[in-house]
Structure formats: structure tokens, C-alpha cells
N, C-alpha and C positions, 0 to 999 in steps of 0.2 A: 554460259553455254555448256551443255552436257552432250556427250557423244550419243546418248540414246534418246535425246529429245527430238521432236519433229522440227522440220525446217522447210521453208518454201524456197525453191530455186526457180526463178522465173515463173512459168505457168504450172510448175509441178510441185505438189506437196509430198514430202518424204516423211516416213515415220521415224527415221533415225538418221544420223549424220555419218554413217559408215558407207562408203562408196566402193564398189568393186572396180578395180582398175581395168582398163582395156588390156587384155592378156592374150598374146599370140599363142594359139593352141594347135593350129595346123590340122584341123579335123573336118574340113569341109570338102575334101576330095579335089580332084583335078578340075572339076567344073565350078568349084567355088560355091556349091549349093549346101546350105545348112540342112542337116538331116536329123534323124531321131536322137542321135547322140548329143547334138547341140541343143535340141529341145530339152532334154533331160538335164544337161549340165546347167543351163541357165535357170530352169525351173527350180532345181534344188537350192539355188542361192537367192531366191526371191525375197527372203527376209531382210537382206541388206537394203539399206535405204534407197540406193539406186545401183542398177547394174549398167556398166558401160561395156558394150560388146568389144570383142577383139577388133582390130583394125580391118575395115571392109573397103575394098577398092571401088572407086567411082568410074573407072575405065580400065580396059585391058592393059593399057600402057602403064597404069599405076599399080598393077599387081606386083607385090614385092617378094612373095615367097610361096613355095608349094603348100597346098592345102588351105590357102587363105580364102575366106568367103568374100563375095562381092555384093554390090547393091545395083546390079546392072540388068541381068536377064530376068525373064518372067519366072523361071525356075528358082532363081536365087530369092526373089521377092516372096514367092510362095513358101519357101523354106523359112524365111524370116517371119512371115505371118504366123506360121505354126509355133515358132519360138516365142513370139510376143504373146500369142494366145495362152500359152502355157505359163508364162511369167505373170501375166495379168490374172490368170485363173488362180494362181497361188498368192495373189495380193501384192505382187511386185511392180516395179517400174523399171523401164529399160530405155537407154539412149543407144543409138547406133554410132559407133565411131567411124567417121569417114576419113580414110587415110590413103593418100597418094604416095607411093614409095619414092617418086622422083628418080634419082640416079641409083637408089639402093635396090636395084633389081638387075635382071639379065634377060636377054632374048629367050634363054632356055626356061624361063619361068613365066614370062608375060606373053607368050605366043609368037615370039620371033620379032618383036618390035624393039626399036632402039629406045633405050630409056631417055627421059627428058629431065632437064635441070635448069637452074638459072644460068649456069655457065658450063662450058664444055670441059669439065674437070672430073676425072675419074676418081673413085674411092680407091685407096691403096688397100686391097684385100680381095677376098673371094666371096662370091654370092652363092647362096644355096639354090640349086636348080633341080629340076626333075632328073637330070643326068649327073648329079653330084655337084661338088664345088667347082666353080669357074671364076676366073678373074673378072672383076667388075669392068665393063666396057666404058669407053668415053661416051658420056651422054650427049644428046643433042641439046644445044642451048636454045631454050624457047625464045622465039622472036616476040617482039612487042605485039605483033598482030595475032600471034597464037595464044597469048595469055587469056583473052576473053573466052576462048574455047575451053581452056582448063577450068576457068571459073564456072562455066556453064555445066561442065561435068559434075562438079561438086554440088551445084544447085539441083541438078536432076537426081543425083544420088540421094540428096537430102530429102527431096520430095518423095522419092521412092521409099525411104525409111518411114516417113510419115504415112504413106499409103499402105505400108505393111503393118501399121498400127503402133509403131514405136512412139514413145512419149517425147522424143526429141533426138538431136544429134550432137555429138562432140566432134569438132574439127581437130584433126591431129596436126598440131604445129610443133611437135617435139621430136626428139630422138634421131635427128638427122634426115628425116624424110622431107618431101618436097617443100612444105611450108617453112620448115626449119632451115632448109638449104637457102631460101631467099633471105632469111634473117642473119645467117652467119657470114661474116666477111671472108671466111676461108673458102666457102662454096659459092658465094655470090660475088663475082668480080665484074659485074655488068657496068656499063658506062651510060645507060639510059636512065629513065625515070624510076626504074626498079632496082637500081644499084648505086653504090657509092656511099652516100650519107646514111646515117642510121635511119632517118625518116624514109628515105627511098627504099632501103632494104625491108622496111616494115610495110611498105605500100601494098605489095601483093597480098599479104595476109589480111590487111585491113580491107582491101577491096573484096577479097573472097568471103570473109566473115560477114561483111555488110550485105553482099549479094545473097548469101544463104539466109541471113536474118530477114531480109526483105521477102524472100520466097516462102518461108515457113513460120515466121514470127520469131523475134529476138528472144522471147521467153522460152523458146524450145531449142536454143542454141547455146552450147558451151564450147570453149576453146581450151586445148591443152598445150602448154609450153614447157620447155625444159632448158632455161637459160644456164649457161656454163656447164652443160652436161658433157660436152666434148666427146661425143660418140659419133661413129660412122663419118669421121672427118669433117663434121660440122663444128669446127673449133671456135670457141668464144673465150679467149684468154685475156682480153683487155677489159678489165673491170669497168673502166669509164665508158667504153664503147657498148658493153652489154647494158649498162644502165641507160645509156642514151637510146639504144635501139628498142629495148623492151619498154622503156618509158614512153617513147613515141607511139609504140604499139598500143599500150593500155590507154594513153591519153586519147587516141583516135577512137578506140572502141568503147570507152566509158559512156558516151552519150547514147549508145545503142540499148543499154540496159539488158545485156545478155543474161542468160540463166546463171552462168558461172564462168569463172576462170580457174582452170586446174593447173597448178604449178608443181612440176617435178623438180625438186632441188634438195640437195643434201642438208641444207640449213633453213628450214621453213620459218624459223623465228628470227633469222638474220636480217640485216638491213636491206639487201636486195629484194627479197621476197616481200618484206613488209612495206617497202617503198612502192613496189608494183601493186600491192594490195590496196594501198591508200589511193594510188592513181586510178585504179580500176573502179573503185567505189561501188563494188557489188560483191556478191558471194564469191569467196576464194576457197578452193579445195586444196588442201596441202597433201603432197605425196613425197615423203622423204626417202622412200626405199627404191632402189634399183639394184644396186649391189648389196644393199643391206635390207633385211626384213624389218618392216615396221612392227613394233611391239605394242601390246595393249597399253602399257604404261606411257609410251610416247604419244599414242593416239589420244589418250585421256588428257595428257598434259597440254597438248597443242590446243585443245579446245578450252580446257580449264584456264589456261593462261591467255586466252583470247587471240591466238595467232592465226586462226582460220575459222571458217564457218562449218567445215566438214573435213573428213580425213579419207584419203584414197588408199586402199590396201590391195596388194596383189597376192603374193604367195600364201598369206593366211587364209584368203578367200578361196584359193585353189584347193587347199587341203581341208577346209572346214566349211561345208555348205551352211552350217548353222553358226557361223562365226558371231553373229550378233548375240545370240544366247550365251555362247561360251565366254565372250568378253564381258557381257553384262553381269554374268554370275561368277566370273573369274574361275572358269572351269578349264581342265586340261585341254590341250590342242592336239590334233593330228599333225604330224610332221609332213611337209611337202616332199615329194620325191622328184628331184630335178630330172632324173633319167626318163621320166614319162611326160615332161612338159610339152615336148614337140613330137611325140610319137603318134601312132594311129590307135584307134580303138578305144574301148571303155576304160582300160587300165590307166589309173592316174587322172581320170577325167570325170567319171561319174561314180566311181566305186569308193571314194572317201566316205566313211560312215558318219552320219549324224548321231548325236546322243539319243539314246532310246528312252530316257525317262526324265 
């Protein structure tokens, strides 16, 4: 396997195995509508094998932070249509990441709604709202009867993504948001069929992924997970429980033949990730960086050593719209500027230069 060789993920053929990570950039305004800046940002990066959009909310209650785009309103879908047309026009491919923030939000961000979660347990910390930082509130614990409504929100958002021309969707099961909240024993303390045992905690995610795959085709659906990431109070510190929970998850999903499973973990070559990869029995995308930037050397070795089918990168793709060429030819890189990651406007978003010769 070579980082720069083609690969087929489900229904989609990619020219290389470099995947742009879903990256929160907060540039879609208060109405969550992608505009000209978003169009240009994604267009510039179309040479990457696959672009995964920043997390997009499937419902107002699921909106997690200011400036986040949605897949709900007609204006949002029209904005995404323009993004997709620009990416396709530049020869690229794009999946929309569907992300429900769960309890990682605040009424000051999501239009005054009480956040929802598997259990009524608040995060210890502050949310970013339009009025500044506010303590996370206690979420409403979804009832068993309410869960199908949430699944339908994901299905509708995924259909909307396809209607806007996207090549597929990635369902966000990582980083402490709603799907991850069901998987983690710290955030899921339910006593019904969606809590307790590892298989029960995986049930919500299995049902959700299955419903979306049924709606738009499994070959257009990916899932992102982050076992042991221990972020936003979705703690997973018992290695046996982690293996059991995520093992149950991939065992249930394997028959669907999804486009891919994207795993964010500090040790992609280690036993946990490789066991999950074997259980999934389909393309696995490795993403080692969150606190650490993935380097060219690491990306090359992950594929050379057969530890993944493709590599997901974040900050190198932010700062280098032509990252594929730079890494293929081993050319110098632009350095990312963290101070502009979540700001407004073009700076740090569409003004990183590509090589001119």
C-alpha cells in the first residue's frame, strides 16, 4: 500500500489515501449556512483523496458551537450544494460529517433548547456560546421513545447531504459527542436496553449507522470513533471494557459493508486499533493526531507497514491546501496558525499559499 495510490471506499474511488479530517472552523455564521469562504476553503483542498467536512448538525438541538454549519434548512443545503460543486469541479470528493453535539452544547448556542444525552449528567466545564463561556447544563436524558426521533434526524440530514451532491456521509461517533456519549460508561448510565453492558451501550450507534446505511446506501457511509480518547468527560479508562464495547460495535457493523471506519487513536498500530480493524473487516482510516500533528513519515509508515488503508490528517491539511503534492515530493510545509483555527474571515482559512511551481 502506498499513500499516493488509488483506493476504493465503498461506492467512492479516491485518487490517493490522504483524507482531510473533519475540522471545526466556525465560519458558517449564526444561521449555519456555508458561504463563499467555505466554498473556497474546500475547493482549495480538493486534491486530497477525500474531504470530510467539519461536523454539521442534524437538528437545532444538536448544534454544538457558534458558527457551526447545519444540514437542516434549505439555505444550508443550498450553501453545501455550492461547496460540493466547487469540490467536484476541481476533481475532488467530499463526505459530510453528521454530528450531534449531545450534551456538549448550551441553550446559548442551540437556540434555547435543553441539550440531550443518554443520561442526565453534565460535563464539568464551560461551553462556548454566542454570549461567551457558560457552564454546561444538565442534559435531558433521552427516553427510549425519543431515540427513534434522533435516529430519524440523522437519516434526514444524511439524505440532505446526498441531495446537496455529497459523495457520502461520515457519522461522528467520537470526541465526546452524542454517539460517543452512548458508548462511554461515564456518560451512559442508563438501565434500559441502551445502557449497562458493552453491547447495550453500542446499540444506539449500531441502530443509527444501520438506519443511515439503509437510507442512502452503506457504500456511502463512514463512521468515526475515538476509543480511549477521554475527552469532554466521555471517559473510557477500563481497557477490557473498551475492547468489549468497540468490539461489539464493529462486530455488529461488519455485515453492513460500510465505506470505512475512521479510528482516532494515539496508537494506530497497537492491539486495540488492529483488533477493531480485523473485526470490522473493511477499510480503516487511521488518525493518530489530536494533540499531536501527524507527520509525513508517520503517514507513510502506517500504510507501508499495513496498519491502515488510508490516513486522516488535520492541521497539515489546514495549512497546506496542496498537501498531497508537498508530501509526495517531500517539499517544505506551511506552518498552521492555531490562533486562526476558530476565528472569523479569510485569515487562516483560505489564505495559506499553495506552491506556485
